[in-house]
C-alpha positions as CSV (number, residue, x, y, z in Angstrom):
1,X,4.8,4.2,-10.3
2,X,2.3,2.2,-8.4
3,X,-0.2,-0.1,-10.4
4,X,-3.6,1.4,-10.9
5,X,-5.4,-2.0,-11.0
6,X,-6.4,-2.5,-7.4
7,X,-5.6,-6.6,-7.1
8,X,-1.9,-5.2,-8.7
9,X,-1.6,-2.4,-6.3
10,X,-2.2,-4.7,-3.3
11,X,0.3,-7.0,-4.3
12,X,2.8,-4.3,-5.2
13,X,2.1,-2.4,-1.9
14,X,2.5,-5.2,0.3
15,X,5.9,-6.5,-1.6
16,X,7.1,-3.1,-1.2
17,X,6.1,-2.7,2.7
18,X,7.3,-6.0,3.2
19,X,10.8,-5.7,1.8
20,X,11.9,-2.1,1.8
21,X,9.5,0.2,4.0
22,X,9.1,0.4,7.7
23,X,5.7,2.0,7.3
24,X,3.0,3.1,4.7
25,X,4.1,6.9,5.1
26,X,7.4,6.2,4.1
27,X,6.4,3.9,1.3
28,X,4.2,6.4,-0.2
29,X,6.7,9.3,0.3
30,X,9.2,7.4,-1.4
31,X,6.9,6.1,-4.4
32,X,5.5,9.5,-4.8
33,X,1.7,8.1,-4.3
34,X,-0.9,9.4,-2.5
35,X,-1.4,7.4,0.7
36,X,-5.3,8.1,1.1
37,X,-5.7,7.3,-2.4
38,X,-3.8,3.7,-2.0
39,X,-5.8,3.3,1.2
40,X,-9.2,4.1,-0.6
41,X,-8.6,2.0,-3.4
42,X,-7.4,-1.1,-1.3
43,X,-10.6,-0.5,0.9
44,X,-12.5,-0.9,-2.2
45,X,-11.5,-4.5,-2.4
46,X,-11.9,-5.1,1.2
47,X,-8.2,-4.6,2.4
48,X,-7.1,-2.2,5.3
49,X,-3.6,-1.4,6.4
50,X,-2.2,-3.2,9.6
51,X,0.2,-0.9,11.2
52,X,1.3,-3.6,13.1
53,X,1.7,-6.3,10.2
54,X,2.7,-3.1,7.9
55,X,0.7,-4.7,5.5
56,X,-2.5,-4.5,3.8
57,X,-4.8,-7.4,5.0
């Protein structure tokens, strides 16, 4: 389960993306989390998903 706190979510998602998944879609599908919700929550604290880096920046 992904953390609810946006800062913790950022750390969690970037760790998962770096170590286990080739892209955000695969990560969200495997973790059973809503991609749009993750993107929205992290956008609220100024982060966006960078496909080339496969991380939120």
